[in-house]
Structures are given as C-alpha cells and as structure tokens.
C-alpha positions in Angstrom: -9.5 24.7 -32.9 -8.9 22.2 -35.7 -9.0 18.5 -35.0 -7.9 15.5 -37.0 -9.4 12.1 -36.2 -7.1 9.1 -36.4 -8.2 5.5 -36.2 -5.9 3.5 -33.9 -6.0 -0.3 -33.4 -5.2 -2.2 -30.2 -2.9 -4.4 -32.2 -0.6 -1.5 -32.9 -0.7 -0.3 -29.3 0.3 -3.7 -28.0 3.3 -4.2 -30.3 6.0 -2.5 -28.3 6.8 -0.5 -25.2 7.3 3.3 -25.8 11.0 4.0 -25.4 12.4 7.4 -24.5 11.7 10.0 -27.1 11.4 13.7 -27.5 8.3 15.7 -26.5 5.1 14.5 -28.0 3.8 16.6 -30.9 0.3 15.2 -30.6 -2.1 15.5 -27.7 -4.3 12.4 -28.0 -7.6 11.9 -26.4 -9.0 8.4 -26.3 -12.7 7.9 -27.2 -14.4 4.5 -27.2 -15.4 3.3 -30.6 -17.4 0.5 -28.9 -18.7 0.8 -25.4 -17.9 -2.7 -24.2 -14.2 -3.0 -24.7 -11.0 -1.0 -24.4 -9.3 -2.5 -27.5 -10.6 -0.2 -30.1 -10.8 3.6 -29.7 -10.4 6.8 -31.6 -7.7 9.3 -31.0 -8.5 13.0 -31.2 -5.4 15.1 -31.9 -5.1 18.7 -30.9 -3.4 21.0 -33.2 -2.7 23.4 -30.4 -0.7 20.7 -28.6 1.6 20.4 -31.6 2.7 23.9 -31.2 4.3 23.5 -27.8 3.5 22.9 -24.2 0.0 24.4 -24.2 -2.1 22.6 -21.6 -5.9 23.2 -21.4 -6.9 24.9 -18.2 -8.5 22.5 -15.8 -11.9 23.4 -14.4 -12.6 23.9 -10.7 -14.4 20.5 -10.6 -11.1 18.8 -11.5 -9.3 20.2 -8.5 -12.2 19.6 -6.1 -12.4 16.0 -7.3 -8.6 15.6 -6.8 -8.9 17.1 -3.3 -11.6 14.5 -2.5 -9.4 11.7 -3.7 -6.6 12.8 -1.5 -8.9 12.6 1.4 -9.8 9.0 0.4 -6.1 7.9 0.3 -5.5 9.6 3.6 -8.4 7.6 5.2 -7.1 4.4 3.7 -3.5 5.0 4.9 -4.6 6.0 8.4 -6.9 3.1 9.0 -4.2 0.7 7.8 -1.7 1.8 10.5 -3.6 3.3 13.5 -5.1 0.1 15.0 -2.0 -2.0 15.7 -0.8 0.1 18.7 -4.4 0.4 20.1 -5.2 -3.4 20.1 -3.9 -3.9 23.7 -6.2 -1.1 25.0 -9.2 -2.4 23.0 -8.6 -6.0 24.1 -8.3 -4.9 27.8 -11.5 -2.9 27.7 -13.6 -5.5 25.8 -12.0 -8.5 27.5 -10.7 -9.9 24.2 -8.6 -13.0 23.9 -5.3 -13.3 22.1 -7.1 -15.1 19.2 -9.6 -12.2 18.9 -6.8 -9.6 19.1 -5.0 -11.4 16.2 -8.1 -11.3 14.0 -8.8 -7.7 14.9 -5.3 -6.8 13.6 -5.4 -8.9 10.4 -9.1 -8.4 9.3 -8.5 -5.0 7.6 -5.6 -6.3 5.5 -7.5 -9.4 4.5 -10.4 -7.3 3.2 -8.0 -5.0 1.5 -5.9 -7.6 -0.4 -9.0 -9.5 -1.5 -11.0 -6.5 -2.7 -8.6 -4.4 -4.7 -8.4 -6.5 -7.9 -12.2 -6.9 -7.8 -12.8 -3.2 -7.6 -10.5 -2.6 -10.5 -12.1 -5.3 -12.7 -15.6 -4.1 -11.9 -14.8 -0.5 -12.5 -13.4 -1.3 -15.9 -16.8 -2.6 -16.9 -19.3 -0.6 -14.9 -17.3 2.7 -14.6 -15.4 4.0 -11.6 -18.1 5.8 -9.6 -20.6 2.9 -8.9 -18.0 0.7 -7.2 -16.5 3.8 -5.5 -19.9 4.5 -3.9 -20.0 0.9 -2.7 -16.6 1.4 -1.2 -17.8 4.6 0.6 -20.7 2.7 2.0 -18.7 -0.2 3.3 -16.0 2.0 4.8 -18.6 4.1 6.6 -20.5 1.1 7.9 -17.2 -0.4 9.1 -16.1 2.8 10.9 -19.5 3.2 12.6 -19.6 -0.5 13.7 -16.0 -0.2 15.0 -16.7 2.9 17.0 -19.9 1.5 18.6 -18.5 -2.0 19.3 -19.2 -3.7 22.6 -17.2 -6.9 22.1 -14.1 -8.1 20.2 -16.2 -10.1 17.7 -17.9 -6.9 16.5 -14.4 -5.3 16.2 -13.3 -8.1 13.9 -16.4 -7.8 11.7 -16.1 -4.0 11.6 -12.5 -4.2 10.4 -13.3 -6.7 7.7 -16.1 -4.5 6.4 -13.9 -1.4 6.6 -11.0 -3.2 4.8 -13.4 -4.2 2.0 -14.3 -0.5 1.6 -10.7 0.7 2.0 -9.6 -1.5 -0.8 -11.9 0.4 -3.2 -11.1 3.8 -1.8 -7.4 3.2 -2.4 -7.2 1.5 -5.7 -10.1 3.5 -7.3 -8.7 6.7 -6.1 -5.4 6.0 -7.8 -7.1 4.8 -11.0 -9.4 7.8 -11.2 -6.4 10.1 -11.0 -4.9 8.3 -14.0 -8.2 8.7 -15.8 -8.2 12.5 -15.0 -4.6 13.1 -16.2 -2.3 12.2 -19.0 0.9 10.3 -18.4 2.9 13.5 -19.2 1.3 15.5 -16.5 0.7 12.7 -14.0 4.0 12.8 -12.0 2.9 16.2 -10.6 -0.4 14.7 -9.2 1.3 11.5 -8.0 3.7 13.6 -6.1 0.9 15.7 -4.5 -0.9 12.4 -3.5 2.3 11.3 -1.7 1.5 13.8 1.1 -1.7 12.2 2.4 -0.4 8.7 1.7 2.8 9.3 3.6 1.1 11.1 6.5 -1.4 8.3 6.9 1.2 5.5 6.6 3.9 7.0 8.9 1.9 9.0 11.4 -0.9 6.5 11.7 0.7 4.6 14.7 1.3 7.9 16.5 -2.3 8.9 16.1 -3.5 5.5 17.2 -1.3 5.8 20.3 -2.6 9.3 21.1 -6.2 8.2 20.8 -5.8 5.1 22.9 -3.7 6.7 25.6 -5.3 10.1 26.0 -8.8 10.0 24.5 -10.4 6.7 23.5 -9.6 4.1 20.9 -13.1 4.6 19.5 -11.9 7.8 18.0 -9.9 5.7 15.5 -13.3 5.0 13.9 -15.0 8.4 14.6 -12.3 10.4 13.0 -13.2 8.9 9.6 -16.7 10.3 9.6 -16.1 14.0 9.1 -13.5 13.3 6.4 -16.0 11.0 4.6 -18.6 13.8 4.9 -16.3 16.2 3.1 -15.1 13.8 0.3 -18.3 12.1 -0.6 -20.3 15.1 -1.8 -17.3 16.4 -3.7 -17.1 13.1 -5.6 -20.8 13.0 -6.3 -21.2 16.5 -7.6 -17.8 17.3 -9.2 -16.2 14.0 -10.4 -17.5 13.7 -14.0 -16.1 10.7 -15.9 -17.1 9.7 -19.4 -19.8 7.1 -19.4 -19.0 3.6 -20.8 -22.5 3.2 -22.3 -23.9 -0.3 -23.0 -26.7 -2.1 -21.1 -26.5 -3.4 -17.6 -27.0 -7.0 -18.9 -24.1 -6.6 -21.3 -21.8 -5.3 -18.5 -22.8 -8.2 -16.2 -21.9 -10.7 -18.9 -18.4 -9.1 -19.4 -17.5 -9.4 -15.8 -14.9 -12.1 -15.0 -17.0 -13.9 -12.4 -14.9 -17.0 -12.4 -11.7 -15.1 -12.1 -13.0 -12.9 -9.3 -14.2 -16.0 -7.4 -11.0 -17.9 -7.8 -8.9 -14.9 -6.7 -11.1 -14.1 -3.6 -11.0 -17.7 -2.4 -7.4 -18.4 -3.2 -6.1 -15.1 -1.8 -8.0 -15.6 1.5 -6.7 -19.1 1.9 -3.1 -18.0 1.1 -3.1 -14.8 3.2 -4.6 -16.2 6.4 -1.8 -18.8 7.2 0.8 -16.2 6.3 -0.7 -14.0 9.0 -1.0 -16.5 11.8 2.2 -18.5 11.1 4.5 -18.4 14.1 1.9 -16.4 16.2 -1.2 -18.5 16.5 0.1 -21.7 14.9 3.7 -22.9 14.1 4.9 -22.9 10.5 5.0 -26.7 10.4 1.5 -27.2 11.7 -1.3 -28.4 9.4 -3.3 -25.3 10.3 -0.6 -23.3 8.4 0.6 -25.6 5.7 -2.8 -26.9 4.5 -4.5 -23.6 3.7 -1.2 -22.1 2.4 -0.8 -24.9 -0.2 -4.5 -25.0 -1.0 -4.5 -21.2 -1.5 -1.4 -21.3 -3.7 -3.0 -24.1 -5.8 -6.2 -22.0 -6.3 -4.2 -18.9 -7.2 -2.2 -21.0 -9.8 -5.5 -22.1 -11.2 -6.6 -18.4 -11.3 -3.5 -17.5 -13.3 -4.3 -20.2 -15.9 -8.0 -19.4 -16.1 -7.3 -15.7 -16.8 -6.4 -16.4 -20.4 -10.1 -17.1 -21.1 -12.3 -14.2 -20.1 -13.2 -11.2 -22.3 -12.4 -8.8 -19.5 -10.0 -10.6 -17.1 -9.2 -9.5 -13.6 -5.5 -9.6 -14.6 -4.8 -9.2 -18.3 -1.8 -11.2 -19.5 -0.7 -8.3 -21.7 0.4 -6.3 -18.7 3.3 -8.8 -18.1 4.6 -8.6 -21.7 6.5 -5.6 -20.6 9.8 -6.3 -18.8 9.6 -3.0 -17.0 6.1 -3.9 -15.6 7.4 -7.2 -14.4 10.4 -5.9 -12.5 8.4 -3.0 -11.1 5.9 -5.4 -9.7 8.8 -7.3 -8.1 10.1 -4.0 -6.7 6.6 -3.2 -5.3 6.5 -6.6 -3.6 9.9 -6.0 -2.0 8.9 -2.4 -1.1 5.9 -3.8 0.8 8.1 -6.2 2.7 10.6 -3.5 4.0 8.1 -0.7 4.5 5.5 -2.5 6.7 8.1 -4.6 8.5 10.1 -1.6 9.6 7.0 0.4 10.3 6.2 -2.3 12.9 9.6 -3.0 14.3 11.2 0.5 14.4 8.8 1.8 17.1 9.2 -1.5 19.0 13.0 -1.1 18.8 12.9 2.3 20.5 10.4 1.0 23.1 12.4 -2.2 23.9 16.0 -1.1 23.6 15.8 2.6 24.4 12.9 2.1 26.8 10.8 4.9 25.2 7.1 5.1 25.7 4.8 4.6 22.7 4.5 8.4 22.3 8.2 8.8 22.9 9.1 6.3 20.1 6.6 8.1 17.8 8.3 11.5 18.5 11.7 9.9 17.9 10.5 8.8 14.4 8.8 12.1 13.6 11.8 13.4 11.5 11.6 10.1 9.6 8.0 10.8 8.9 8.9 14.2 7.4 11.8 12.8 5.4 9.5 10.1 3.9 6.9 12.7 2.9 9.5 15.0 1.4 11.2 12.1 -0.5 7.9 11.0 -1.9 6.8 14.4 -3.1 10.1 15.7 -4.4 11.2 12.5 -6.3 8.0 12.4 -8.4 7.1 16.0 -8.9 10.7 16.8 -10.2 10.1 14.2 -13.0 7.2 16.1 -14.3 8.5 19.6 -13.8 12.0 18.9 -15.2 11.1 16.2 -17.6 13.8 14.0 -16.0 13.8 10.2 -16.1 12.7 8.0 -13.3 15.2 5.1 -13.5 18.2 6.8 -11.8 15.9 8.2 -9.1 14.6 4.7 -8.4 18.2 3.4 -8.0 19.0 6.3 -5.7 15.9 5.6 -3.6 16.8 1.9 -3.2 20.4 2.8 -2.3 19.0 5.1 0.5 16.8 2.3 1.7 19.9 0.0 1.9 22.1 2.6 3.6 19.4 3.6 6.0 18.4 0.1 7.1 22.0 -0.9 7.3 22.9 2.1 9.6 20.1 1.0 12.0 22.5 -1.8 13.0 24.6 0.8 14.7 21.9 1.7 17.2 21.9 0.2 20.7 20.8 1.2 24.2 23.7 3.6 24.7 23.3 5.4 21.4 22.9 9.2 21.8 19.4 10.6 21.0 20.8 12.3 17.9 21.5 9.0 16.3 18.1 7.8 17.1 16.5 10.8 15.5 18.9 11.0 12.5 19.7 7.5 11.2 16.1 6.5 10.3 15.7 9.7 8.3 17.9 8.1 5.5 15.7 5.1 5.3 12.6 7.2 5.4 13.7 9.3 2.5 14.4 6.3 0.3 11.3 4.3 1.2 9.1 7.4 0.9 10.4 8.1 -2.6 9.7 4.5 -3.7 6.1 4.8 -2.5 5.3 7.0 -5.5 8.2 6.5 -7.9 7.3 2.9 -8.7 4.0 4.1 -10.1 5.7 5.9 -13.0 7.4 3.0 -14.9 4.4 0.8 -14.1 2.0 3.2 -15.8 4.4 4.1 -18.6 4.7 0.4 -19.5 1.0 -0.3 -20.3 0.3 -1.3 -23.9 -2.9 0.7 -24.0 -3.9 3.7 -21.8 -7.1 1.8 -20.8 -4.9 -0.8 -19.1 -3.5 1.8 -16.6 -6.1 0.8 -14.0 -5.0 -2.8 -14.2 -1.4 -1.7 -13.8 -2.2 0.4 -10.8 -4.2 -2.4 -9.2 -1.4 -4.9 -9.7 1.2 -2.7 -8.1 -0.9 -2.0 -5.1 -1.8 -5.7 -4.7 1.8 -6.8 -5.0 2.7 -4.2 -2.3 0.0 -5.5 0.0 1.1 -9.1 -0.5 4.7 -8.0 0.2 3.5 -6.4 3.5 1.9 -9.6 4.7 5.0 -11.7 3.7 7.3 -9.2 5.4 5.4 -9.2 8.6 5.4 -13.0 8.6 9.1 -13.1 8.0 9.8 -10.4 10.6 7.8 -12.2 13.2 9.5 -15.5 12.5 13.0 -14.1 12.5 12.4 -12.0 15.7 10.8 -14.9 17.6 13.4 -17.5 16.7 16.4 -15.2 17.5 14.8 -14.0 20.7 14.2 -17.5 21.9 17.9 -18.3 21.6 19.0 -15.0 23.0 16.7 -15.1 26.1 17.8 -18.7 26.8 21.4 -17.6 27.0 20.4 -15.1 29.7 19.9 -17.8 32.2 17.5 -17.6 35.2 14.9 -14.9 35.0 12.9 -13.3 37.9 9.2 -14.0 38.1 8.4 -10.6 36.6 10.2 -11.6 33.4 9.4 -15.3 33.3 6.8 -14.7 30.6 9.6 -14.1 28.2 10.6 -17.7 28.2 8.0 -18.0 25.5 9.4 -15.9 22.7 5.9 -15.3 21.3 5.2 -13.1 24.3 8.2 -10.9 23.7 6.5 -8.2 21.6 3.4 -7.9 23.8 5.6 -7.6 26.8 7.6 -4.6 25.4 5.3 -1.8 27.0 5.9 -3.4 30.4 9.7 -3.3 30.2 10.0 0.3 31.1 7.7 0.0 34.1 9.8 -2.7 35.9 11.8 -1.8 38.9 14.7 -4.2 38.5 18.5 -3.9 39.0 20.5 -2.9 36.0 22.4 -6.2 35.9 19.0 -8.1 35.6 17.3 -6.0 33.0 20.4 -5.3 30.8 20.7 -8.8 29.4 17.0 -8.8 28.6 17.4 -5.6 26.7 20.4 -7.1 24.9 18.2 -10.0 23.8 15.7 -7.6 22.3 18.6 -5.7 20.6 20.0 -8.9 19.1 16.5 -9.9 17.8 15.8 -6.5 16.3 19.1 -6.5 14.6 18.3 -9.8 13.0 15.2 -8.2 11.5 17.2 -5.3 10.3 19.7 -7.6 8.6 16.8 -9.2 6.7 15.5 -5.8 5.6 19.0 -4.8 4.3 19.0 -8.0 2.3 15.6 -7.4 0.8 16.5 -3.8 0.1 19.5 -5.0 -1.9 17.1 -7.4 -3.8 14.9 -4.4 -4.6 17.9 -2.5 -6.1 18.9 -5.5 -8.2 15.4 -5.8 -9.7 15.4 -2.1 -10.5 18.5 -2.5 -12.6 16.4 -4.1 -15.3 13.9 -1.2 -15.5 13.7 0.5 -18.9 13.5 4.3 -19.3 10.2 4.6 -21.1 8.7 7.7 -22.6 6.6 9.9 -20.3 5.4 12.1 -23.2 2.2 10.3 -23.9 -0.8 12.5 -23.8 -3.6 10.0 -24.7 -6.5 9.6 -22.3 -8.6 6.6 -21.5 -12.2 5.7 -22.0 -13.2 7.1 -18.6 -11.5 10.4 -18.8 -12.6 13.5 -16.9 -15.2 15.6 -18.6 -15.6 19.3 -18.2 
C-alpha cells in the first residue's frame, strides 16, 4: 500500500468549520509530531481510501473493546436512575431522615457533574486508560460500600464515590469510541451505544422498583459487580490505544490544576443549592442564595482563567463554532426535559391513575422501547445512508413538543390505551436526541484531537440541564399543588399531611391504599393532576426552545476520516 505523508498545521485546522461536501477522497490518520500537544500532527493518507469506500477490517479486539464500553455506559445509566424509587425503602430500613434521603438522592449526580470535565482533561494528557482504571476502582468501591451499608451516612458516601467513578465510565467511554472510529463511520457506533444508554436511563426506575419491592434494594449495588467483572478484563487486554509518550513530570506540568480546582469548587457550590432549593430550603433563603451566587462567581472566574493554561479543561476554540454552541444549548434543554419527565411521568400515573410503582413502569414500557428505537434508528441511518443530521434533529424536537403537549390530554378517566400510547411519541423524540446531538457536536471540532473535549462539554451541559430541570419541576409542582390543595377545603386526618405541598410527592404511594369515599379523594387527585399538568406545560415550553436553538445548526460534513492521537491500534 502506498502512503503519502502530509504535514498539517493546527492553524489551518482551526480556520473554518467543514461544510457539507462530497465523500472524502483521502483517509487521514493523525499521528503526533510532538507527544505533549494536539496542535501539530502528521496526516497519513491511504491511497486505497481514494479509490472508494474501502474500510480496513477491524480486529476482534476492537469489537471486544466496544462491547466492554457498552457495558460501562449501561452501568452508568442504570445507577443514575435506579435509586430514586428505592430511597423510601432504604430510608425505612436504615431509619434515615429526610435530610439523609435527600443527600442519598443527589450524591451520585454531584460526583458525576464535578468529575466528567476532570476525567476528560486528565485523559487528554495522560491517555484514556489510566483515568479509566481509576473510574473502575471508584465505581466498584462505591457499589460494594452501598450494598454493605448499615446506615444512611454510608449510603451517601457510597453514592458520592460511585458518582465520581460513573463520571469517568460515561465520558471516557464516549471519548474512547471517538478515538477508535472516524467521524465518517461513527454514527453507526453511536447508534449501537444508544441501546444500553436508553435501556439504563428508561428502565432504571423499573429495575429499582423491582429490586426494592421483591428482592432487596441492596441488589442495586450488587448487580454492578458481574458487569464490572466482564468489562474490566476486556478493557485491560483488548483496548489498545496509541501511547502519548513524554515523561510523567511533563504530563503533570501540562495539567490544568487551577482550572480543575476552580471548576470542582464552583460546580459543587452551584449544584448543591439547585438540588435542595424548595425541598430542604426555600429559594429565597440564604442557604440557597449564598452558595448559588458564590458558585456562579467561581465558575465565571473559571471561564476567564481558562484562557491561560496550555491544556485547559475547556478550550475556548470549541466555542468558535456556531454549531457547537447551539448544540450545547440543545443538550442543556434536552437534559431538562429528559430527566424532569423521567421523574414526573411515573408519578403522574401513580397519583392520577392510582397505579402502583410497577404498574406505572409497565405503562411506560412502550415508551422505553420507542426511545430505544428512536435513538438507534435516527443515528445509524445517518451513517448507512449518508444522510444529514439537521432535519432529523428538527423532527426529533417536534416529536418531543408534540408528545409532551399531548400529555396534557391525560386525566384520571383516560382509557389505558391513551396512557400507553401518548408517551410513545415523546419517547421517540427524546430518545433520538439522546444520540443525534453528538453528531454535530463532534463534526464541529476544529481538530480531531478536540473531540474528547466536545463530548465532555455536551455530557456536562446535559447533566447541568437535568439538575436545573429537576429544580424547576419541583418548584412548579409544589407551588401549583399548594394552591390546588388549598382550594379543596377541609381534609380528613389521613390526608392532612398534604397541607404542606413539600410532602405531596412522598405521599403518592399512599394514595392508592386509602379507603376514602370518592367525593373525598377525587378533589385530591384533581390537585395532583393540575400540578402535573403545570410541569408538562413547562416541558412543552422548553421543548420549543430546543427546537428554536436547533434551527441555527449547520449541516457540517461527516466525511472526515482523520484519527486522533490516541487512536485504536491493531
């Protein structure tokens, strides 16, 4: 095979975004000219690629590594969603307080949001596998500690540790797939990865309910261990990524220590009050306002500081692309609507339809399938048919708007067919966006070695969106429920706890067990319906905002075949 070696400079690669073009006639392979920076690399062109669509056959190690990464993203998705429904059972067994229950629920997300940018930054300097091994260790220790916990304090510590590990498993798994593939072939693999991600995200609450109701909540932790036992050896023995070279001391000097510290502190201070606002403390309390403002100020300082380091946590050049900026906005909005409805849709069926936790999960099972199919089909078709992503993103947002809007038609008298069918539309749209947004984000990078940063930013924005969405959903629900329940009038003793709107969500499992006359319970169910609809209205609005941001997305070329410094080696 003949090869031509072409010198490429970073200055040229940063000059413009790649617009739609015909199929690439050159298959490029990025090789580092210097081991301590992504800015200068050599491009190896394959003459065979110029002759057509010939793609080198991938070795068995590639597929085994990819299989292991799919297990990692499944673990991350499951543990992000299984615990919420099990917290009441855990708190009852371990005699936990409301405060401890709150921390048990938020600890995982806190570790996740704080750690993802740090893993991406460290892996860009030290290579992907060392921080991935650290993530494996933290996740395993967290899962074991959770499963063996004898009090709620241990549960909280375990979830923090597990979240710190999960942040690495998620973001490094996504980044490694981008290292292993070219942009041209990547839609296929992103589509395949949609299966474990969607299964974990959507079926997680069902699995958590099954474990807590019929086995033991401890299995939420134990179930991780055999999956870790399968994926870890596959990663160790079959994932071969090109070494970055350079000495340990040189790598330590390149790390953005100041940026990582500012982000970790600022993010923690900003996220915590978003999580406890209107649940532990009111929005207008100093416990909420002070850390929120302090966190925002530190994050603003972090943004300014990031212009200085040699290897920043968040390179400014990523935001030079309009497509990247609007895609990050879309990812933020996607996080808001995805996680808010994942929480409130099951609660809607339990409070308004008086379903059990398992019953509500079964009602939403078709929605789970539609989200999985939407995620897989929307992305794989891009790679197979060579079709653009922009129109598909618009269609997905329209499905999200239509689906969340149709939820407003549901009430306590709706036939079961409507309950099963209407959420399917929302599921298809939101599932498609789960993977589609990765395509323009990765296509917009000025250099292939910036793909890891782009992936990290999208995942981080989505996580921030989820926390903001849950805070908004909680505030809207509580404020509307307070007014609606006050209009009901006198309540019997068995319902008097609902006078405090903050008890409304926790009381939902009790509703279906009450033996009260229909004329007494019906107004209460109506109060829940009104409050849930208020949340749905907010989701419709944010879905519309997502569609508006997507209108500014550019159709960039997906024909790039260059590979980064840490590409897969056979």
